[in-house]
C-alpha positions in Angstrom: -45.7 -46.2 -109.7 -43.3 -46.0 -112.3 -41.2 -43.4 -110.4 -41.5 -45.6 -107.3 -40.2 -49.0 -109.4 -37.2 -46.9 -110.9 -35.8 -45.3 -107.4 -35.7 -49.0 -106.1 -33.9 -50.2 -108.7 -31.6 -47.7 -108.7 -31.1 -48.1 -104.5 -30.9 -52.2 -105.1 -28.3 -52.0 -107.8 -26.4 -49.3 -106.3 -25.4 -47.6 -110.0 -23.2 -44.9 -108.4 -20.4 -46.4 -105.7 -20.2 -44.7 -102.6 -16.5 -44.7 -102.4 -16.8 -42.7 -106.1 -18.3 -39.7 -104.9 -21.4 -39.8 -107.4 -18.6 -38.7 -110.3 -19.6 -40.7 -113.9 -15.9 -40.7 -114.8 -15.1 -42.4 -111.2 -18.1 -44.1 -111.4 -17.4 -45.7 -115.2 -14.0 -46.2 -113.5 -14.7 -48.1 -111.2 -17.7 -50.1 -113.0 -14.7 -50.5 -115.7 -12.6 -52.2 -113.3 -15.2 -54.2 -111.6 -15.6 -55.3 -114.7 -12.4 -56.7 -115.2 -11.9 -55.1 -118.6 -8.6 -53.8 -118.2 -7.6 -57.6 -118.0 -8.1 -58.6 -120.6 -7.9 -55.4 -122.9 -4.4 -55.5 -122.2 -1.8 -57.8 -123.1 0.4 -57.4 -120.1 2.6 -60.4 -120.9 4.2 -58.6 -123.5 4.4 -55.3 -121.9 1.6 -54.1 -124.0 -0.1 -50.6 -123.6 -3.1 -50.2 -121.5 -6.4 -50.9 -123.5 -4.6 -51.4 -126.2 -5.8 -55.0 -126.8 -3.6 -57.8 -128.4 -4.2 -60.6 -125.3 -4.6 -64.1 -126.9 -7.5 -65.9 -125.1 -6.7 -69.4 -125.7 -10.3 -71.2 -125.5 -11.1 -74.6 -126.6 -12.8 -72.8 -129.6 -9.8 -71.3 -131.1 -7.4 -68.3 -129.9 -9.3 -64.9 -129.4 -7.2 -61.8 -129.6 -8.9 -58.6 -127.6 -9.0 -55.5 -129.4 -7.9 -52.0 -129.0 -10.5 -50.1 -127.2 -8.8 -47.3 -126.6 -10.3 -43.8 -128.5 -8.0 -44.1 -131.3 -10.2 -43.5 -134.3 -8.5 -45.9 -136.8 -7.3 -48.5 -134.5 -9.6 -48.7 -131.5 -13.0 -47.3 -130.8 -12.2 -43.2 -131.5 -15.0 -43.7 -134.2 -17.3 -45.5 -132.4 -20.4 -42.8 -130.4 -22.1 -44.0 -127.0 -24.5 -45.4 -128.8 -22.5 -48.3 -130.5 -20.8 -49.0 -127.0 -24.2 -49.5 -125.6 -24.6 -52.0 -128.2 -21.8 -54.3 -128.1 -22.8 -54.6 -124.4 -26.5 -55.0 -124.8 -26.6 -57.0 -128.2 -22.9 -58.1 -128.7 -22.5 -55.9 -132.1 -19.6 -54.2 -133.6 -20.2 -50.5 -134.6 -21.0 -51.2 -137.8 -23.7 -53.9 -136.9 -21.4 -56.9 -137.3 -21.9 -59.8 -134.7 -19.2 -59.9 -132.0 -17.4 -63.5 -130.9 -19.0 -64.2 -127.3 -15.8 -64.5 -126.4 -16.4 -60.7 -125.6 -18.8 -61.1 -122.5 -22.0 -59.4 -123.5 -24.1 -62.7 -122.5 -23.5 -60.8 -119.1 -22.7 -57.0 -120.0 -26.4 -57.1 -121.4 -27.7 -57.0 -118.0 -25.7 -53.4 -117.4 -27.9 -50.0 -116.5 -28.1 -47.5 -118.2 -26.3 -45.3 -116.2 -23.2 -47.8 -115.8 -22.9 -48.0 -119.8 -23.2 -43.9 -119.5 -20.4 -44.0 -117.1 -18.3 -46.8 -119.1 -18.6 -44.7 -121.9 -17.2 -41.4 -120.4 -14.3 -43.2 -118.8 -13.4 -44.8 -122.5 -13.5 -41.5 -124.0 -11.1 -39.8 -121.7 -8.5 -42.7 -122.1 -5.0 -42.0 -123.9 -5.2 -43.3 -127.7 -2.9 -45.6 -128.4 -2.5 -46.9 -132.4 -2.0 -50.3 -132.2 -3.9 -52.7 -135.0 -5.7 -55.4 -133.9 -4.9 -59.2 -134.4 -7.3 -61.3 -136.4 -8.5 -64.4 -134.5 -6.8 -67.8 -134.9 -10.0 -69.7 -135.4 -10.9 -73.3 -136.8 -12.5 -72.6 -140.7 -16.0 -73.5 -139.3 -16.2 -70.6 -137.2 -14.3 -67.6 -139.4 -18.1 -67.8 -140.9 -19.6 -64.8 -138.7 -23.2 -65.4 -139.7 -22.9 -68.6 -137.6 -22.5 -66.3 -134.5 -26.4 -65.4 -135.0 -27.5 -69.1 -135.0 -25.7 -69.1 -131.4 -27.3 -66.2 -130.2 -30.8 -66.9 -131.1 -30.0 -70.0 -128.7 -27.7 -69.2 -126.1 -28.3 -65.2 -125.9 -31.0 -63.4 -123.6 -30.3 -59.9 -123.8 -32.2 -57.9 -121.0 -30.9 -55.3 -118.4 -30.7 -56.6 -114.7 -33.8 -56.6 -112.8 -33.8 -56.7 -108.9 -35.4 -58.9 -106.7 -38.0 -57.2 -104.7 -38.1 -60.2 -101.8 -34.4 -59.6 -101.9 -32.6 -57.1 -100.0 -29.8 -54.0 -101.9 -27.1 -55.8 -100.7 -28.3 -59.5 -102.5 -29.4 -57.1 -105.0 -26.2 -55.4 -105.5 -24.1 -58.8 -104.9 -26.6 -60.2 -108.0 -25.9 -57.5 -110.4 -21.9 -57.0 -109.9 -21.7 -61.1 -109.9 -24.1 -61.7 -113.0 -23.9 -58.2 -114.8 -20.3 -56.5 -114.0 -17.7 -59.3 -113.0 -19.8 -62.1 -114.9 -18.5 -65.0 -112.7 -20.6 -67.4 -114.6 -19.0 -66.8 -117.9 -15.4 -68.5 -116.6 -16.8 -70.8 -113.9 -19.5 -72.3 -115.6 -19.2 -75.5 -118.2 -19.8 -75.4 -121.5 -21.9 -77.4 -123.7 -19.9 -78.5 -127.8 -21.3 -75.1 -129.4 -20.2 -73.0 -126.5 -23.3 -72.2 -125.0 -23.1 -72.1 -120.9 -24.7 -75.0 -119.0 -26.8 -73.3 -116.9 -28.1 -76.4 -114.6 -24.5 -76.0 -114.1 -23.7 -72.7 -113.1 -21.0 -71.5 -111.1 -20.0 -75.5 -110.8 -16.9 -75.0 -112.2 -15.3 -75.6 -116.1 -12.3 -77.5 -117.0 -11.7 -76.1 -120.1 -11.2 -72.4 -118.9 -9.2 -69.6 -120.5 -5.5 -70.2 -121.4 -5.6 -73.9 -120.5 -6.8 -72.4 -116.6 -9.7 -74.9 -114.4 -12.5 -72.5 -112.7 -13.1 -74.2 -109.8 -17.0 -75.1 -108.5 -17.4 -72.0 -106.2 -21.3 -72.8 -105.7 -21.5 -73.4 -101.8 -21.8 -77.1 -102.1 -19.4 -78.4 -99.3 -17.9 -81.2 -100.7 -16.4 -80.1 -104.5 -17.4 -76.1 -103.7 -16.8 -73.5 -101.5 -19.4 -74.4 -98.7 -16.7 -74.9 -96.0 -16.0 -70.9 -96.9 -18.0 -68.6 -94.7 -19.1 -65.0 -97.0 -16.6 -63.1 -95.0 -13.6 -65.7 -96.6 -14.9 -64.9 -100.1 -14.7 -61.5 -99.6 -11.4 -62.0 -98.0 -10.2 -64.0 -101.2 -11.5 -61.0 -103.5 -9.1 -58.3 -102.1 -6.3 -60.8 -101.2 -6.1 -63.7 -103.3 -5.6 -65.4 -100.2 -8.3 -69.0 -99.5 -8.8 -70.0 -95.6 -6.1 -72.3 -96.2 -3.6 -69.9 -97.0 -3.4 -71.0 -100.5 -3.4 -67.8 -103.0 -5.3 -67.9 -106.2 -3.0 -68.2 -109.5 -3.8 -67.8 -113.1 -6.6 -65.7 -114.6 -8.1 -65.4 -111.4 -5.3 -63.9 -109.5 -5.2 -61.1 -112.3 -8.4 -60.5 -111.6 -8.6 -60.2 -108.2 -5.1 -58.1 -108.9 -6.3 -55.9 -111.0 -10.3 -55.6 -110.3 -12.4 -57.7 -107.4 -9.3 -56.1 -104.6 -10.1 -52.6 -105.9 -13.5 -52.8 -105.5 -15.4 -51.0 -102.0 -15.4 -53.3 -99.1 -19.3 -53.5 -99.0 -19.4 -55.1 -102.6 -16.9 -57.8 -102.3 -18.7 -58.8 -99.0 -22.1 -58.1 -101.4 -21.2 -60.4 -104.3 -20.0 -63.3 -101.5 -24.0 -63.2 -100.4 -24.9 -63.4 -103.8 -22.6 -66.4 -104.7 -23.6 -68.1 -101.2 -27.5 -67.7 -102.1 -26.5 -70.1 -105.9 -28.0 -73.4 -105.7 -25.1 -76.3 -103.7 -24.1 -78.2 -107.2 -22.2 -81.4 -106.6 -19.3 -80.9 -109.1 -15.6 -82.2 -108.5 -13.5 -80.2 -110.2 -9.7 -80.2 -109.5 -7.9 -77.3 -109.2 -4.6 -76.2 -107.8 -3.8 -73.2 -106.1 -0.5 -71.8 -105.9 1.1 -71.5 -102.6 3.2 -68.6 -101.2 2.4 -66.8 -104.5 3.4 -62.9 -104.1 1.0 -60.4 -105.0 1.5 -57.9 -107.1 1.8 -54.4 -106.2 -1.9 -52.8 -105.4 -2.9 -50.4 -107.7 -5.5 -47.2 -106.9 -8.3 -48.2 -104.6 -11.6 -46.5 -104.0 -12.1 -47.4 -100.4 
């Protein structure tokens, strides 16, 4: 029975994309890209080295600077073990057991499968090391007391690997896994309370106070205030090109996510995400969001399709 459940789980989540050919390094790069890791861990605005950190993430709780995740032994994660990375992703703790701020979305990454955690580790281990020290976060004095993160985690963090729903299709489960564990859509598109916890009753219903002051729109299938007037193929197209059914384009952080992450997913994976998003409860929540007409997209990078 245990073997049968494991097979069903593998089929439902699809740990190895067909386009990756089963190669663990390519699988790691695919999941790493799907998770948008390079978007946050590269200071592209200031021409920073890939994955060397330093990107400022401005939030209502202060400015967080992303760390160096290259395998440099002094300033990156070169001395980390695979277990250290797994603990960071699954438990929100660094290699010394210190709690990480939830600006790193381990609240979603905790749901990653063992195979994908291993693949990410394998991929990261082969990246060029970059010697670049991390910047300290710029936070209010009361948030610099890291033991408070433990209290926050007790209130808002629910660890655990993604469990497929047996009454749903493999495509839905694949989309649910990608949207909730990997691409962590709800981390940006769900509003947060005064303590920084996600307001679960407004899951994916939009966030007026997003990263860098950006507004994350309502992506539930509510017709008046969400994307209920879109089709699933419209959303899949948006994740590839950034273009809405009205001919506008994504802007702000979402443009980076599309350029560097979702546009490189396979067509089936984008459709699976769309299938899952459209299965969410429709939540009426008006969020004013400015699109960017005639936005010129960056040149598309290597694609696995």
